[in-house]
N, C-alpha and C positions, 0 to 999 in steps of 0.2 A: 504493499500500500504506498502511495506517495505521501510524504513527510512535507508538511505546510507549516511556515512561520510568518506571523505576521508582526509588521514593524509600521512605525512612522507616524502615530497616533501623537497626541498633544493637546496642548490648551491654546484655543485661537479664538479671536473676537468675532461676533456676528459679523458677516459679510467677507471674512477672510477665506484661505485657500489652505489645504493641506494636501498632502499624497501618500497615500498608504501603500505599502509593499507586501507582497506574498511570495516569498521564495521557496521554492519547491526542490525536492530531492531529483527531480529529473527533468528531461525535457517537457516544458509546458504544453508544447504545441503537439504531444502525445497524447494530453489527457482530453478526453472529449469533452468534458464540462468541467468549468469552474465559475465560482460564484463568490461574492461578498454578500455577508450577511450582519445584521446588526441587533443589538438586543440593550435596551434601556431597562432601568431599574424598574420592577413592575410590569415590563410588557413582555409579550412572546417575541423570539426570535424573529425576524422578517428579511426577505430577500431583499437587497439592496440593487445588484446588477451581476448580470451574469454574463458568459461569453463562452462560446462553442470553439471546437479545434478549428472550424471552418472561420470564424471571425464574427460569427452572428451573436448580437450583444442585445440583450433585454434589461429594462431599468424598471424600477418600481416607479409609479406616477410622481410619487413625492421627491424623486430626485431627480428627474427626467431633465435633462437641459443644464442641468447643475454639476451633476457629476460623470465621468467618463472611466470606463474600463479598458484597459489595455492590457498588451503581454508584451515581453521582450525575451524572446528564444534564447538569444546569446547569454541572457543573465538567469534563465530559469525563474523569471521574475514577472507576475501579475501585477498590475496598479490598479489604483482606485485613485483619479485625480477629485477632489472634490473642490467646489468653488461656491461664493455666496453661501458660506456656511451659515446656519441658521441654530438656534438654541435647541430646537427638537432633532437636530441631528447628533445631539450627544448620545454617544453610545459606546459599548463595546462592540469593535467590529472585527468580524473572522472571516477568514476565507476556507473554502473547502472546495473538494471535488464531489462528483457526484456520488461516489462510494462513502465518503464521508458523512454527506448528507444524509443519505440512506440508512447508514448505519447509527447516526446517531453520533459521530464521534467529532469532536470538537477541539481546535488547540486552545491556547490561552487568550487569543485576542490582541488588539490593541485599543486602549481607549482615547475616546475622541471627546475632548469636552468644549463646546461653544458658549461662551460667556456673552450676556446680553449688555 
């Protein structure tokens, strides 16, 4: 099973930007489906953005137009570029592949906090 490590979270003001990274233990273009999820305190984990090995992307309505998911095969890394951040974007962000999602196997995540 691929190992994934999230990084890049932090504290940012409303309207600011952050780029999250998800480094994989293998060639990311060999992974059929990868996604970013987030979970805020007291809320269910939700899908934020996803990307397939063919480059098809999908976004939650709440982040469409503000977030961009991408991958760099040379670095075995998937990114989530987040712009125009809002306090409601504050959450623990996770990356995962389809197998990890289906088996409910999650990493430690990276914390994003947006101050108002």
